[in-house]
N, C-alpha and C positions, 0 to 999 in steps of 0.2 A: 404608671409603670411601677411595679414593686421595686423598692430600693435595692433589693439584693439580686435583681436580675439585670444583666448587661443590656445595652442598647441593641446589640446584634441578636441576642437571644430573644428579646421582645419582638424584633422584626421578623424573625423566623416563625414564631408562634402566630403572629398576625398574618403573615403571608400564607401559612399553612391553611388557614380558613378559606382563603381565596382559591386554593387549588383543589378543594374537596369536591370532586365530581362523582358521578355514580360509580364509575369503574374503580376509582381510588377508594371511596368509602366502602364499597362492597369487599374489596380485597383487604382493607384494614379490619373490617368487622367479621369476616367469614372464617378466618383461620380457627381450626379446632385442635391444632397442635398434634395431629396424628403422626407426624414424622415422615410422611410419604415423600416430602421434598428432600429429606436429608441425604439419602443415597443417590439423588439425582445431581448433586453438586460436586464438581471436580475439586473444589477447595476442601470439602468435607472428606472426600475419599482419599485425598493426599495428606490430610491432617487428622488421622483417627484419634479420637479421644479429646479433641478440642471443640467444645460445643459452640464457641464463638463464631465458627464458620458456617453453622447450620442456618439455612434460609429462614426458618421460623424464629430463631434467636435474633438474627439480624433484623428481621421485620418487627420484632417486638420493641426494638429500640425506638422506632418511630411510632409504633402502635400505642405505646405507653403515653407518648406525647399527645397523640390524637385523643385518647381516652380521657386524659387529664383536662383537656381544654375544649373538646368539641363533642364528646359522647356523654350522655347524661349519667351513665353508670359511673364514669370516672369522676364526675363532679360531685355525685352524692356519696358514693362508696369507693373512694380512690384506693384505700387499703385492700379492698376485696378484689378489684380488677387489676391491681398492679399499676395504676396510673401514676405517672411521674412527669416532671417537666425538665426543661433545661434552664439554667440560671446564669452560667458563666461562659466566657469565650472558650474556656478549657472544655466544657461540656460539648461545645460545637466542634472543637477539634477532634474529640473522641468520636463523635457522630461522623465526621468527615472520614476518619480512618476506616469506619465500618462500611459506609455507602460507596466510597471510592476504592478503598484498598482491599476489600474482601468480597467483591462481586464484580463480574464483568457484564452484568445485565444480559446474560446469554438466554434467559427464559427457559432453560431446561427444567428448573423446578416448577415453573408456571404450568407447563404442559402436563406435569405429573401430579398436580394438585387436584384431588377429587372435589374440592370445594370451589375450584376456579379462581383461587387467589393468584393474582399476577404480581409477584413480588418485584419483578423487574420494572413494572410501571410505576409503582410508588417509590421504589428505590431511586429511579430517575427523578421523580418529583422531589425527593429529599435532597438529591444533589443540587437541583435547581434552587431550593430554599437556601442552601448554604452558599451557593455561588452568588445569590442576590445580595448577600452581605459580605462578599469578598473572602469567604472561607472555602478554599479549594487547593488541590495540589498545585505546585508552581508550574508544572508542565501544562496543566489544563488552562491556567491563566495565560501562559505564553501563546499557546495555540489559538485560544479564543481571541486574544488581542490581534493576532495576525489575520484571523478570518474577519474580524470586525473592520480592521483598518486597511488591510491590503487586498482583501477580497478572496483569499484562499488560506487554508489552514497551515501551509508550510511557508508562507511569506514569500512566494515566488513573484518576482517583479514582472511587470508586463513585458519589458524588453527581453528578459531571460526566457520567458515563456515563448515569445515569438521567435527568438534565436534558436531555441530547441526545436520548434516546429520546422523552421527552415533547414536545420541540420538533418532532421529526419526525412524531410522531403528529398534532400540531396542523396541521402542514403538509399532510399528506395529507387530513385532514378538510376543510381549506379548499379544497384542489384538487378534491376529489370532492364537496364540499358535502354531506358525509355524516358525522354524528357517530358512526356505528357503525364507521367505519374506524379501528380501534384497533390499537395494538401491545401485545399482552398481555405482561406480565412474570411469570415464574414460575408460569404456568398449568399445573397438573398434568394428566397423562394426555392429552397432545396427540399428534397424528400427526407433527408436525414441531417440533423444537427448533432454532432458527436461531442459529448461532454466526458471529462476524464477526472481522475484523481491526481492532486498535485504531486503525489509520490512518483507518478510516471514522468513528470517533467524533471524532478530533482534527482531521482535515483534510478529510474528504469525506463528511459525513453524508447527502448526497443519495443515496448508494448504499443507505443504510438506508431512507430514505423510498421509494425506488424499489422495493426488495425488498418492503417492507411493502405498497405499493400492489398489487404482483403477487400476494402472498399473499391480500390482501383480495379482489381480483377473482376469484381462483381458488376462493374460499370455503374456504380452508384452515383447519384446526384447528391453530393454531400458537402458539408463544410464543418469547420471548427470555429467556434466564436473567439473573438479577441478578448472579450470580457464575459463574466458570468459562465466561465467554462468549468469551474470547480463544482462538481456535483456532490462532493462530500459535504458533511454538515456537522460540525462539532457540537451544535446545539443538541443533537440527539444524545451525545455522551454526557454533556455537562448539565443537562436538564434546563438549559436556558432557552425558553420558547421564543424570546425576542431575537436572540441570535439565530435560532433555527428559521424564523420567519424572514429575517433579513437576507440570509444566505440563499434560501429557496427563491425569494423574490428576484434576486439577481439573475438566476438561471431562467426563470420564467419570463422576466422582462426582456432579456436578450433574445429569447426564442420568439417573442412577439415582434420585436424589432426586425428580426431576420425573416419573419413570415415563413418559418419552416413548418413542415408537416408533422415531423416526429422527432423526439429526442431519443437518441440511442445512448444508453448509459454504460460506460466501460465497466469492466469486472471489479465491482466493489460492493460488498454486502451492505454496509451501512449507507453508502452513497445511493444505492438503489432504493433502500427503504426510505431514506429521508427525502429523496427527490420525488419518487413516484407515489409513496404511500403516506408520508407524514407532512411533507412540506406545504401542501395546500392548506392544511389546518393551521399550521403555525403562521403562515403568511396571510391567512384570511382571503385566499384567492381561489377563483375557479379557473381552470385551464381548458382551452379548446383544442388541444393538440394531444397526440398519442405519445406515450412514453414506454420504452421497453429496454430490457437488458440486452447488451451486445451478444450474450450467449444465445438468445433467441434469434437475433439477427443473423449470426453466423450459421446457426443450424438451418435456418430457412434458406439461406444462400445455397447451401449444399443440397438440400432436399429439392429445391426448385431448379437446380442445375446452373445457377448463376456463377458458381465457382466449382472447379474440379479439385478433388483431393486424392492423395495416395497415402493411405494409412501406413504403408510399409516404411515410410520415411521416419516415422516415430517408433523407435526400436526398443525403448525401455519397458520396464514393468511398472505399470501405473496404478495408483489408488486415488480416490477422490475424497476430499474433505469438504463437508457441507458447512458453509459459513452460517453462523447463527442467524444473522439478519436476513441473509439471502434465502435461507431454507425455513428455519423455524418461524420467523416473523413475516415472511412474504410468500411461502409456499412453493418456491422453485426447487423441486427435488429431482424431477425426471428430465427436465430440459438439458441440464448440464451433462447428465449421464448419457442421454441420447447423442449429444454432440461429441462427447468423449469417445463413444463407441464408433462414431463415424470417422474419427481420425487416428485411432489406435487399435492395435490388435490384442494387447495384453493388459487387461484391466481387472483388478481384484477389489472387491468392496472391503472397506474396513467395518468393523462391528463394535458398537452399534452404529447406525448410519441414519441419514435423513433427519427427521425431527428429533431423534434420540441421540444424534451425534454430539460428542463433547466439544466444547469451545476450544479454539486454538490457544486460549489463555491470553490473547492479546486484545480481546474485544472490549467494548465499553470505554475506549480511550486508554486502556491499561498501558499501552506502549509508551504513552507520554508521561507516565507517573513513575519516575525512576525510584522513588522512595519505597515503592511497593514491589519492586522487581524480585527480591528474594522469595516472597510468598508466591508471586506469580510463577516463577520458575519451579518452585517446589510443587505447586499444584499441577504443573505441566507434565509431571510424571505420568498422569493418567493418559494424556494425549500421546506421550512418547511411547508408552506401552501399546497403545492402540495402533500407532503407525508401524511399529516394529513387527507386530503380529501379522501384518499384511504380506510381508516378504517383498514389498515393492521397493524400488530404488528411486522413484519419483512420486511425490504427492502433488496432485493437481488441485487447485482451488480457484474459485471465481471471486476472489476478494483480495485486494492489495493489503489490507490490514492483516488478513490471515497469512499472506506471504511473509510478512515481517514476524508475526507471532510464531509461525511454524519454523521459520529459519532460525529464530532465536532458540527455540527448544531443541531443534535438531543439533545445533551447535553445543548447547548445554549438556545434552545427554549423549553426544558423540554418536549419533545415528548416521549410518551410511546412506543418506538420502539427500535429494535436493528438491526444491519447490519450483513449480512453474504454473502458468495459467493457460486456460483454453485458447486464448488468442495466440499465444506462442506456438502451441501445437497445430492450430489450424494454419497459421502462416507457414510453418515448416512443412506441412503436408500439401501445400498448394501445388497443383500441376500448372506450370506456366505454359500457355500456348506457344507454339513454335515461333510465331512472329514476335512474341514479346520476350523470348528467352534471352538471358544474358549471353552476349556474344562470347564464344570460346576462341581464344587466340590460337591461330595456327602456328606451327613451329617457326615459319619464316617471319610471322608477325611478332612472335616473342623475341626473335633475334633483334628486331628493331628497338626493343626496350633495353638491350644491353647498354650499360652506361647511363641508365636513367638517373641513377643517384651518384654518378661519377663526381668525385671531389667532396662527397659528403662523408662525415664520420658519424656513425650511429652506434650507440651503446645499447646492448640487449641485456636486460636485467631479469633473470628468472632462476629459481632454485632447481628447476628440472633440466638436467643436461641435454636431454633429447630435444627439448623445445629451443634451447639456446642454439643448438646445432642447426635446427630447422630454420628458425628465423634468420640466423646468421648466414646460412647458405643462400636463402632467397635474396637477402639484401646484397650479399657479395656478388651474386650472379648478375645483379643489376648495377654493379659498379661501386657500391659503397665500401668504405673501410669500416670493418666491424670490430668492436671491442666488447668483451663479455664480463658480466658480474653475476655472481651466484648468490649474493645476499645483500642486505641493505647497507651495511657498513662499507662493504667493498664498492658498492655502487656510488655512494657519496664520495669516497676517496678518489675513485677513477674519474667521476664527473669533474671534480675540482682540478685534477691533474691533466685531463685530456680535453676538457671543454668540447664535448661532441656537439654536432649540429642537431641531433635528435636523440631522445632516450625512449626505448620501449620498456615499460615497467610493469612487472607482475605485482599484485596486491598481497597475496597470501604467501609469505615466506617465513622461514624460521628466523628468530632474532627480531631485528627491526623490520616491521611490516612495510608494505609499499606506501601506505598512507603517511607514515612518519618520514619515510625517505622523500616522498613528494613534497611535504611541507618544508623539510630541511633544504631541499634544492631551491624551492621558491623563495625562501627567506634569506638565502645567501646571494649577495650581489653578483658574485662571479657566475653563478649558475641559474639565476632567476629567470633569464630570458630564453633558456634552452627549451625548445618544444618537447612536450612529454606525451606519449601515446600509451594509455593504460591498456594492458591486455590481461584479462582475468577470467578464470573459470568459475568465479563466485560473485555473480552480480549483486548478491545481497550485501557485499562488502563495499558497494559503491559509496556509502556514507563515509568510509575512511578517507575519501578524496573530497567529495563535494560539501561536506560539513566543515571543512577546514577554512580558516580565515585567510586564504590565499587565492589567487586567480585559478580558475578551472583549467584542467589539462586541455591540450589542443586536439587530442584524439582519444577514442575509447572503443575497445573491441572486446567482445565476449569470445572465450575459447569454446570450441576449437576454431582456429583461424586457418583459412586456406591461403595458398600462395597468392592467388589473385586478390583476395581481400586485404592481405598485408600490404601488397604493392600499391593497391588503389588508395588505401588510407594514408600510407607514408607519403605518397605522391601528393595527395590533397593537402596534407599539413605543410609540405614545402611550398606548394602553390599559393596557399593562403598567406604564408609568411612572406613570399615575394610580393604579393599584392599589397600587403600592409607596408612593406618597405617603400613602395612606390607612391603611397599616399602622401600628400603634402603635409608638412608639420604645421 
């Protein structure tokens, strides 16, 4: 080893030689610097005049290393072909900022290269070289560690996963008024084994209950696994093939254990790509079962008549965002559009679309790399303009990563839009057969509920006066004493003074937001044990609650909330509380 080269730099050079396959070498050698890739990159378009964002410039940082050590031209005429090496750990840090911070591996430049150079492929390889010597963004290290050690990329514990599934099972049973609407766990010999993204457990469990409702209405023989349920794979983002193989093996091994016929993969672009398209290569495994996206599953249910939908239930103006991994890397262009048109009436394309669509700017693991957020959000101007031009108020995507990326840029650029997924639209459009409909209480039956919350003091916290009046009226009609707070500071003060039996809490409020209010209540001895039901119209803010170092809320509702839903959930919180009180210490 040369004296002036660090140990890490030497290992990167050595490992590069082991990663040079036909695809990588072809892409490293074939670039003619024509510039066709330049206008394909959203980073370039958002940063005019800065050549360091151009795909060819970024690729040359690794190409120079390849030429210096593995291509004969660089060894004989290094000054002629611009061959250079890396010598210090600082050189590796600079390479890290390029391959992680200036590219989402969206592959838009790849499909526009006339020479077939796949920059995303060897950019991922370069990430893997750096990861192998511990050079990576902190967020990548944390997520990778969770997936290695806990089995999923968000560190969701087994008991939390199973508790969430049980909670969602109770939710659909209440909604359908049917105790047979269950979410089976580890049921063997099923036709469908449903795998999900950990984000669904931690931030958006409604997608689990929506999928379960669809499976139930379709009469599907299905199950969810207790282990190996995370179909996402951070190895795709980090370039760590060992991690990629380990994660994929967990999914495949559990499938073999359950003897299922087909894995259905929930809406996640990189999860679909890594589980169905890449995982077998990383794991060195052959699989003997079918794998498909839930988008195809839901579409087929409708076309085969297994579920009935009423598209008039989805009344917004919609556009569709093609996830880079779902569309560009796996070719799923028409299936989501076909399904979207089956459950909505007002759909407008954004342009460009399909394989030419721009990245949500959160791909390639970018959402975990906080140090690069300013460049990411600046480059998101391209996507923001694309969304705004559609005139839609809802953008639909079949990828949980894109949900977060799009929600982030929508907030940053103050767009009047929200993000949803196809599973939510299908579930909302379901036509429930008469025998399975939720029972509607007759007036005399409603009367028997008067006094349901008698003796209970409930505080309603929301900055919208109309909603405070609505929630308060419903609760008062059922016997509760209601107090109201219009902002976070008032809520904390009233909670300390009144010590209510339950608090309904909005998240998005001026001043102190609901997340800060919730944490303050939980950390105060006087209010820590007061049950809290979150009621929000912005589910993307769920992290304001669930990422805090305090116990989770007792309830959670997405707006709009009906009278029946509010009563049912408040009653459930009180019932759970009574059950806990009866348990022996």
